[in-house]
Every structure is written in C-alpha cells, then in structure tokens.
N, C-alpha and C positions, 0 to 999 in steps of 0.2 A: 306761301306755304309750300313745302316740299311734298312729293308723293307719299313719303313715309308719314309725314304729319297728317295728311289727308286720310290715310288709311286708319289712323287711330280714331278718327271721327266717324265711326261705323254704326253709330246708333245703338250699340250694345253696352251693357254694364254701366249705364248712366251717361255714356258719351253722347254728344249731339250727333245727328245724322247729316253729314255734309256730302254733297256730290259736286263734281266739277263737270262743266260743259266747256270744252276748250280750256281757256286759262281762268275762267270765272268759277268761283266756288260759291255754292248756294247752301243755305241751311234749310233742309227739308224736314227738320225734326217735328214741326207742328202738324205735318200731314198724316192723317190716319192711313194713307196708302204707303207710308214708309215706316210702319210699325216695326220696332226692334231693328231698324235700319235695313229692312228687307222690303223690296217693292215687287209685289205680285209674284213672289217666289222666283224672280228672274234676275233682279238687279240688287246689288248690295251697296249700301252707303259706304263712303270712304274710298270711292273709286271715281275715275274719269269716265264719263258715259257718252261722249260725243258720238262714238260709233253706234251705240244703242239707240240714240235719239233719231238716227236716220231711218230706223225701221219701227219706231214707236207709233202707237195709234193716236198720238197727240202731237201737237206742234211744240216747238221750243218755248213758246210764250207761256206754256203751263209751268215750266221750271222757272222761267224768268220772273214769275210772280213772287218767288221766295226771296228772303233777304240775302244779299250778297255779303259774304263774310271774309272774302279775300280773293287772292289770285294765285293760281298754281304756277309754280316755277317750272321751267323746262328742265327735263332730265339732262344732266351733263352729257355732252356729246362724247362718244368714245373717240379716241385718237384713231385716225385712219391707219390701217396697216400699210406699211410701205409697199408700193407697187413692185411686184417681183420683176417685171420687165425693166423698170427703172434701175433696180439693183443690178440686174444682169448687164444692162448697158454700161453702168458705171464701172463694174468690174472689168468688162471688156476693154473699155477705154484705158483703165489703169494698167491692164496687161499690155496693151499695145504701146502705151507711153513708156512703160518700164522696159519693154523689149527694145524700143527705139533708143532709149538712153544707154542701153548696154552695148549697142553696136558701135 
C-alpha cells in the first residue's frame, strides 16, 4: 500500500482506520481509542506512526495485537542532485583538455 492509499484509510466517512508502524499496516478500526480515526486527539489514522510510538505511554505490542492488513511501500527516493564539485571538476578537465588540443 502506498502512503496515499494509507491516507485514505483515516477512519472517517465510513473508511477503516489504518495505521502503519514501520512498513506494517494495522487495522485499528475496532478500537474505541481510535474513534473516527483519531487517537487521544493526538494521532490520526491513515498515517505512519513509528516516530510517535517512541514516546507513547504504551509499547508496540499494543498496536501489534490488531490485524495486519498490508505493508507500506517505501516512498520513491528522489534522484540525488549532481554534486556541484563534481560538475566543476568535469568542466575544468574539459577546459584543460580543450586548451591542450588547441595548442
């Protein structure tokens, strides 16, 4: 499941409430603590919550009791911008080679 698909499962308008911890997606719809996809007015269903679990007053095992409904795909990695120093070095070499060929 993509991040966009996960976001649609936010527990609102009849949608189930899914949360992801790492790459695992859990259905927390049956929990009264996730009413309307909102947990304690702090967390919203349809999101990845690994960072929030680190400071939660409960352990991961609480979430792990819920049914697993899928796995979260990694976001596509952005192409790295070319290193400006590499470009400058390549241009310098091209200039020196061009100058040498003209001599």
